[in-house]
BAFI-3210 file (N, C-alpha, C; in Angstrom, 3 decimals, decimal comma, padded with zeros to 6 digits):
// residues 206
n [1|2|3|4|5|6|7|8|9|10|11|12|13|14|15|16|17|18|19|20|21|22|23|24|25|26|27|28|29|30|31|32|33|34|35|36|37|38|39|40|41|42|43|44|45|46|47|48|49|50|51|52|53|54|55|56|57|58|59|60|61|62|63|64|65|66|67|68|69|70|71|72|73|74|75|76|77|78|79|80|81|82|83|84|85|86|87|88|89|90|91|92|93|94|95|96|97|98|99|100|101|102|103|104|105|106|107|108|109|110|111|112|113|114|115|116|117|118|119|120|121|122|123|124|125|126|127|128|129|130|131|132|133|134|135|136|137|138|139|140|141|142|143|144|145|146|147|148|149|150|151|152|153|154|155|156|157|158|159|160|161|162|163|164|165|166|167|168|169|170|171|172|173|174|175|176|177|178|179|180|181|182|183|184|185|186|187|188|189|190|191|192|193|194|195|196|197|198|199|200|201|202|203|204|205|206]
n.u [098,644|098,114|099,246|097,247|093,922|091,961|093,415|093,776|095,519|097,709|098,469|100,331|102,631|106,117|106,855|104,775|104,008|106,214|105,565|103,440|102,344|101,851|098,916|096,612|093,650|090,305|087,713|085,233|084,968|086,282|088,434|091,749|093,717|096,462|099,846|102,088|105,026|107,161|108,270|110,670|111,519|110,570|107,858|107,531|107,471|106,210|103,850|100,409|098,806|097,205|095,385|094,980|093,525|095,209|097,790|099,323|100,262|102,730|104,782|106,383|105,423|105,407|104,997|107,079|108,860|110,396|110,052|110,431|108,465|106,652|105,364|103,913|103,528|102,732|101,484|103,208|105,455|106,828|108,257|108,592|110,043|108,724|110,613|112,965|111,685|113,467|113,268|112,373|112,525|111,259|110,347|107,460|104,545|102,428|101,837|100,424|099,247|097,801|097,112|095,710|093,465|092,891|090,314|089,560|091,964|093,326|095,426|097,816|097,557|099,354|098,795|100,547|100,356|101,401|101,950|102,823|103,420|102,589|100,432|101,176|100,769|101,939|101,481|101,672|101,641|102,122|102,349|101,899|101,982|104,028|106,228|106,504|106,784|104,705|104,530|101,735|101,167|098,853|097,213|094,266|093,267|091,521|092,485|093,980|094,267|092,855|093,371|092,725|094,452|095,094|092,961|092,412|091,398|091,011|089,071|088,454|090,589|090,292|090,922|090,157|089,759|089,239|088,471|088,578|087,672|087,246|084,354|083,656|083,064|084,640|084,753|087,552|088,394|090,282|091,144|093,024|093,460|092,204|093,440|091,864|090,717|088,193|085,635|083,154|080,470|080,415|077,664|075,008|074,521|076,931|079,159|081,690|084,449|086,828|086,233|086,059|085,981|087,251|086,531|085,801|083,051|081,566|082,174|081,569|081,758|082,230]
n.v [067,785|070,503|073,873|075,646|075,659|075,756|076,195|073,898|071,581|068,994|066,487|064,384|065,564|066,516|068,622|070,241|068,203|069,020|070,828|070,258|069,986|068,428|067,938|068,252|067,996|068,386|065,755|066,990|069,749|069,909|072,049|073,471|072,676|072,592|072,560|070,099|068,949|066,993|063,805|062,779|064,435|064,474|065,195|063,532|060,612|059,108|057,588|057,180|054,755|054,487|055,939|056,538|057,657|059,921|058,408|057,708|055,848|055,767|054,851|053,682|055,036|053,188|049,837|047,610|044,436|044,835|047,386|050,470|051,054|053,398|054,809|057,413|059,835|062,994|065,525|065,470|064,824|062,388|059,284|056,300|053,386|050,754|046,933|045,370|042,919|039,929|037,187|037,443|036,806|036,939|038,039|040,185|040,066|042,129|044,226|044,945|047,147|047,883|050,037|050,074|050,569|047,888|047,795|045,537|043,932|046,283|047,516|048,783|047,883|046,926|045,749|043,985|042,383|040,300|039,242|036,770|036,545|033,577|033,304|032,667|033,060|035,695|036,905|038,874|040,461|043,127|044,827|047,216|047,386|045,427|045,821|044,219|041,875|039,309|036,571|034,976|031,825|029,991|029,819|030,368|028,137|029,256|031,786|032,100|033,531|035,990|039,637|042,797|045,612|048,085|048,668|048,222|048,518|049,082|048,420|048,657|047,029|045,278|044,160|044,511|043,112|043,610|040,939|038,539|036,143|034,229|035,273|036,081|038,355|039,084|039,928|040,162|039,339|040,164|039,441|041,020|040,961|038,301|036,457|035,283|034,559|035,705|035,123|037,107|036,990|039,501|042,069|041,202|044,109|044,785|045,448|045,876|045,206|046,623|049,334|049,655|050,424|050,089|051,370|052,997|054,273|055,764|053,976|051,983|049,452|050,399]
n.w [070,338|068,022|069,188|068,208|068,029|066,061|063,910|060,740|060,336|058,673|060,075|059,874|058,349|059,151|059,843|060,696|062,906|064,847|066,327|067,940|070,623|074,770|076,324|079,420|079,824|081,616|081,590|082,155|081,149|079,069|078,640|078,328|080,694|081,636|080,453|078,856|080,105|078,064|079,421|078,175|076,821|074,277|072,127|069,747|067,988|070,079|071,973|073,134|075,738|077,007|080,184|083,604|086,669|086,975|086,206|083,197|080,375|078,583|075,087|072,202|069,344|067,128|067,899|069,032|070,793|072,448|072,873|074,914|078,024|079,792|082,526|083,784|085,825|085,255|087,204|088,954|088,238|088,053|086,783|085,519|084,593|082,956|083,790|081,178|078,741|079,282|077,517|075,534|072,009|069,613|066,086|066,058|064,286|065,166|068,156|070,842|073,349|076,246|079,009|082,751|085,347|087,517|089,394|091,110|091,715|093,077|091,633|089,140|085,805|082,993|079,703|077,070|074,061|071,889|068,192|065,850|062,476|062,183|063,213|065,926|069,729|072,235|075,274|077,686|081,415|083,487|086,483|088,573|091,085|092,012|090,468|087,990|085,235|083,922|082,459|080,621|080,716|079,308|076,146|074,476|072,064|070,513|069,599|067,673|065,488|062,682|063,617|064,034|063,665|065,939|067,601|070,101|073,478|076,932|079,967|083,154|084,329|082,363|078,909|075,814|072,244|068,724|067,150|063,993|062,390|059,483|058,171|060,481|063,091|066,305|069,714|071,957|075,103|077,964|081,054|082,965|086,107|086,792|084,513|082,386|079,344|077,033|074,814|072,580|070,731|067,632|067,425|064,929|063,642|062,904|060,916|058,989|059,185|058,629|059,241|061,829|065,064|068,674|071,961|074,945|076,836|078,868|080,890|079,402|076,877|073,909]
ca.u [097,951|098,868|098,832|096,087|092,913|091,445|094,120|093,517|096,937|098,106|099,424|101,652|103,527|106,607|107,064|103,534|104,259|107,120|104,836|102,639|102,454|100,918|098,064|095,894|092,024|089,568|086,546|084,062|084,529|087,649|089,243|093,211|094,388|097,744|100,447|103,068|106,539|107,226|109,499|111,605|111,783|110,219|106,568|107,899|107,669|105,783|102,119|099,627|098,343|096,153|095,622|093,620|093,681|096,390|099,201|099,869|101,698|103,588|105,995|106,776|104,644|105,605|105,959|108,036|108,727|111,419|110,027|110,494|107,122|107,133|104,307|104,176|102,705|102,812|101,599|104,261|106,966|107,466|108,147|108,655|110,246|109,235|111,542|112,613|111,591|114,993|113,450|111,805|113,637|110,930|110,133|106,336|104,101|101,983|102,420|099,362|099,547|096,983|097,249|094,589|093,299|092,381|090,043|089,179|092,908|093,543|096,900|097,486|098,268|099,795|098,614|101,061|099,744|102,248|101,583|103,864|102,509|102,316|099,278|101,497|100,311|102,110|100,989|102,136|100,646|102,869|101,993|102,538|102,775|105,240|106,487|107,099|105,800|104,356|104,037|100,705|101,547|097,992|096,546|093,610|093,280|090,209|092,799|095,059|093,075|093,312|093,465|092,216|095,547|095,238|091,602|092,109|090,891|091,149|088,236|088,244|091,604|090,176|091,355|089,497|090,715|088,559|089,729|088,411|087,841|086,832|083,732|082,738|084,004|084,310|085,538|088,259|088,631|091,339|090,932|094,433|093,745|091,932|094,199|091,507|090,251|086,369|085,141|082,093|080,614|079,909|076,478|075,073|075,073|078,365|079,636|082,313|085,814|087,750|086,037|085,394|086,822|086,848|086,697|085,374|082,419|080,922|082,778|080,821|082,453|081,376]
ca.v [068,601|071,706|074,827|076,213|074,263|075,844|075,576|072,716|070,792|067,786|065,313|063,815|066,805|066,670|070,435|070,257|067,379|069,495|072,091|069,367|069,677|067,391|068,790|067,875|068,292|067,747|065,364|067,782|070,844|069,574|072,850|072,973|073,335|072,463|072,089|069,094|068,721|065,045|063,263|062,480|065,452|064,827|064,141|062,704|059,312|058,030|057,124|057,241|054,056|054,533|056,667|056,134|057,918|060,566|057,936|057,889|054,782|056,013|053,986|054,159|055,286|051,739|049,215|045,898|043,821|045,697|049,110|050,923|051,597|054,380|054,958|058,501|060,799|064,390|066,609|065,554|065,061|061,077|058,608|054,418|052,478|049,272|046,170|045,226|041,427|039,483|036,476|037,395|036,972|036,792|039,155|039,959|041,446|042,857|044,191|045,759|047,549|048,881|050,516|050,954|050,445|047,238|047,927|044,176|043,646|047,280|047,846|049,402|046,632|047,351|044,242|043,459|041,039|040,013|038,292|036,648|036,315|032,004|033,218|032,415|034,662|036,213|037,949|039,808|041,264|044,312|044,787|048,279|047,271|044,434|046,174|042,918|041,539|038,039|035,859|034,317|030,341|029,336|030,607|029,714|027,721|030,079|032,901|031,691|034,006|037,417|040,935|044,328|046,095|049,002|048,653|047,441|049,339|048,744|048,844|048,436|045,893|043,791|044,269|044,187|043,540|042,993|039,666|038,113|034,751|034,557|036,759|036,488|039,165|038,579|040,933|039,164|040,229|039,596|040,142|041,276|040,052|036,848|036,447|034,731|035,076|035,012|035,587|037,327|037,258|040,884|041,627|041,360|045,161|045,044|043,770|046,043|045,320|047,868|050,566|049,436|051,127|050,114|052,055|052,937|055,498|055,716|053,049|050,346|049,219|051,328]
ca.w [069,534|067,763|069,998|067,775|067,896|064,827|062,796|060,410|059,733|058,377|061,622|059,239|058,278|060,002|060,123|061,721|064,248|066,258|067,044|068,662|072,693|075,114|077,337|080,200|079,421|082,222|080,792|082,033|080,629|078,140|078,668|078,963|082,175|082,124|079,798|079,688|079,343|077,715|080,539|078,164|076,083|072,795|072,023|068,355|067,819|071,037|072,134|074,601|075,724|078,639|081,587|085,139|088,182|086,677|085,711|082,051|080,034|076,866|074,576|070,545|068,364|066,396|068,972|069,479|071,861|073,434|073,128|076,551|078,720|080,950|083,623|084,078|086,596|084,707|087,848|090,261|087,382|088,194|086,157|085,939|083,104|083,473|083,080|079,443|079,275|078,249|077,802|074,072|071,297|067,919|065,716|066,069|062,921|066,046|069,408|071,652|074,615|076,931|080,717|083,458|086,954|087,523|090,897|092,008|092,396|093,455|091,100|088,044|084,753|081,732|078,973|075,952|073,340|070,509|067,481|065,047|061,370|062,253|064,288|067,635|070,280|073,505|076,270|078,821|082,173|084,028|087,610|089,051|092,042|092,137|089,447|087,463|083,887|084,196|081,194|080,677|079,564|078,536|075,558|074,418|070,398|069,236|069,493|066,362|064,000|062,311|064,238|063,146|064,027|066,542|067,827|071,194|074,696|078,501|080,983|084,508|083,823|081,056|077,886|074,816|071,051|068,013|065,935|062,611|061,746|058,478|058,133|061,766|063,956|067,627|070,666|072,822|076,057|078,520|082,672|083,743|087,109|086,499|083,581|081,785|077,975|076,913|073,357|072,857|069,175|067,504|066,842|063,285|062,566|063,054|059,652|058,042|059,865|058,185|059,548|063,097|066,319|070,142|072,798|076,482|076,972|080,455|081,604|078,505|075,889|072,325]
c.u [098,537|098,009|097,503|095,112|092,067|091,906|093,809|094,706|097,084|098,825|100,440|102,380|104,288|107,239|106,035|103,824|105,169|106,911|103,940|103,053|101,269|100,395|097,097|094,639|091,270|088,498|085,513|083,727|085,453|088,291|090,801|093,214|095,512|098,846|101,653|104,010|106,292|108,627|110,527|112,053|111,691|108,687|106,366|107,550|107,008|104,276|101,957|099,085|097,396|096,126|094,657|094,186|095,170|097,717|098,652|100,695|101,653|104,524|105,293|105,745|104,584|105,814|106,480|108,303|109,626|111,242|109,953|108,762|107,353|105,769|104,476|102,995|102,937|102,698|102,291|105,533|107,399|107,438|109,145|108,782|110,254|109,961|111,484|112,392|112,819|114,703|112,303|112,956|113,268|110,502|107,844|105,843|102,962|101,991|101,268|099,277|098,450|096,924|095,926|095,066|092,694|091,351|089,912|090,560|093,688|095,008|096,534|098,007|098,316|099,483|099,287|100,507|100,551|101,961|102,324|102,900|102,048|101,015|099,872|101,418|101,236|101,793|101,461|101,523|101,911|101,755|102,497|103,182|103,977|106,195|108,274|106,251|106,074|103,664|102,613|100,828|100,242|097,524|095,473|093,784|092,572|091,076|094,052|094,297|093,865|092,895|093,321|093,541|094,556|093,851|091,108|092,053|091,248|089,825|088,128|089,493|091,177|090,416|090,545|090,251|088,966|089,119|088,335|088,662|086,631|085,916|083,261|084,093|083,345|084,563|085,905|088,571|089,592|091,421|092,630|094,616|093,388|092,753|093,184|091,092|088,835|086,600|083,742|081,574|079,893|078,424|076,214|075,261|076,636|079,106|081,064|084,113|086,536|087,594|085,603|086,694|086,685|087,206|085,756|084,841|081,462|080,954|081,730|082,053|081,781|082,359]
c.v [069,413|072,255|075,599|075,176|074,038|075,863|074,508|072,331|069,382|066,897|064,702|064,374|066,875|067,751|070,790|069,778|068,218|070,521|071,408|069,635|068,826|068,383|067,597|068,546|067,603|067,178|066,052|069,246|070,731|071,306|072,808|073,321|072,861|072,077|071,418|069,282|067,680|064,688|062,654|063,213|065,858|064,225|063,419|061,381|058,524|058,315|057,021|055,931|053,432|055,509|056,580|056,923|059,312|059,725|057,711|056,929|055,499|055,102|054,590|053,771|053,681|050,415|048,074|045,700|044,505|047,016|049,248|051,668|052,294|054,467|056,341|059,435|062,208|065,666|066,807|065,128|063,610|060,175|057,271|053,997|051,161|048,007|045,583|043,415|040,992|038,044|035,864|037,231|036,644|038,122|038,923|040,813|042,023|043,252|045,480|046,163|048,146|048,914|050,883|050,308|049,550|046,829|046,478|044,044|044,731|047,062|047,988|048,273|047,222|045,458|044,519|042,016|041,036|038,783|037,834|036,210|034,546|032,006|032,821|033,383|034,686|037,085|037,945|040,529|042,351|044,847|046,137|048,148|046,223|044,578|045,042|042,284|039,699|037,492|035,047|033,116|029,897|030,185|029,944|029,236|028,934|031,616|033,261|032,360|035,508|038,496|041,873|044,834|047,791|049,370|047,863|048,644|048,393|049,150|048,364|047,234|045,090|044,740|043,846|044,706|043,215|042,017|039,161|036,879|034,367|035,577|037,166|037,584|038,910|039,574|039,829|039,975|039,325|040,244|040,262|040,937|038,789|036,108|035,024|035,661|034,861|035,932|036,051|037,985|038,610|040,979|042,015|042,693|045,785|044,355|044,837|046,430|046,406|049,287|050,498|050,064|050,843|050,924|052,103|054,561|055,186|054,556|051,594|050,496|049,748|050,546]
c.w [069,168|068,464|069,470|067,273|066,602|063,923|061,870|059,479|059,326|059,399|060,900|058,660|059,501|060,796|061,261|063,229|064,810|066,735|067,544|070,082|073,283|075,979|078,666|080,456|080,505|081,588|080,846|081,097|079,253|077,678|078,766|079,761|082,667|080,485|079,733|078,809|079,575|078,948|079,573|076,890|074,463|072,495|070,751|068,461|069,232|071,194|072,917|074,784|076,528|079,636|082,525|086,495|088,031|086,602|083,943|081,685|078,491|076,706|073,591|070,432|067,557|067,734|068,215|070,391|072,517|073,200|074,921|076,921|079,986|081,463|084,372|084,650|086,591|085,718|088,873|089,395|087,543|086,941|086,303|084,850|083,507|083,039|081,817|079,857|078,160|077,848|076,267|073,538|069,920|067,675|065,442|064,769|063,726|067,401|069,812|072,682|075,201|078,153|081,443|084,752|086,868|088,917|091,654|092,581|092,848|092,849|089,374|086,814|083,766|081,063|077,766|075,257|072,163|069,862|066,163|063,781|061,341|063,165|066,176|068,390|071,669|074,499|077,215|079,902|083,087|085,292|088,400|090,382|092,851|091,329|088,402|085,782|084,117|082,631|081,236|079,767|079,047|077,954|074,813|072,767|069,640|068,932|068,039|065,026|063,627|063,201|063,785|064,257|064,800|066,995|068,827|072,227|076,145|079,506|082,154|084,439|083,309|080,046|076,484|073,191|070,062|066,976|065,119|062,442|060,714|058,084|059,254|062,444|065,265|068,928|071,445|074,178|077,283|079,873|082,786|085,254|087,549|085,596|082,778|080,469|078,204|075,202|072,952|070,884|069,109|067,176|065,511|062,660|062,405|061,952|058,521|058,916|059,601|058,998|060,919|064,383|067,645|071,162|074,148|076,470|077,993|080,939|080,926|077,423|074,663|071,558]
res [h|h|p|n|f|e|c|h|v|d|p|d|d|p|f|v|k|k|e|f|q|w|s|l|f|p|n|q|t|f|e|e|c|y|k|l|s|h|p|l|g|n|t|e|h|y|g|i|y|g|s|s|n|g|l|v|c|i|s|d|e|i|l|n|f|d|s|p|i|h|i|w|n|p|l|v|r|k|l|r|t|t|p|i|s|t|n|i|n|i|k|f|s|y|v|a|l|q|f|g|f|h|p|r|v|n|d|y|k|a|v|r|m|m|r|t|n|k|s|a|m|v|v|q|v|y|s|l|r|t|d|t|w|k|m|i|e|v|i|p|p|w|l|k|c|t|w|q|h|h|k|g|t|i|c|n|g|v|a|y|h|i|i|q|k|g|h|i|l|s|i|m|s|f|d|s|g|s|e|e|f|q|e|f|i|a|p|d|a|i|c|t|p|s|d|l|f|i|d|v|y|k|e|q|i|c]
***
């Protein structure tokens, strides 16, 4: 965010972006309580892909299969970088990343989904407990479809994405604990895919 909240700025202006800072805000009062020093020294070109119980997942603003992924505890200033996958050498048209806590398996999980232009899918799950990535071998055939970019979220260790098949919109879920996929047809009222955004509000998907 810009240091001055009342200042209306262009977030794409490179001179403005140099002034941006990262801070912690409690979700009860939303008053700035802690200014963060970025663990890699620069907030530019990095994005946040989830936070849970004080841990924050950061990676490249534009994701690729080899983007470094960092799990960061800003209060105690500890940083863990996940292992780099060495068995993937494919050009992906879309890479999605979500991070959160899975209460049933009592572990922090990162879910990385990658799709090629030919609709081939690769899904990987990272476990903070074991510090390892696991490739999901079985991908449902119904996932060979168009995805809405940057429309993913995670809740209780389950990753959600908006997908589109022709004119039909669905919500795809992937449980990082059971490693199971599910598909839910979106309500009829949701009919404009270009304007859709999915997120978590009060432990519910909205």
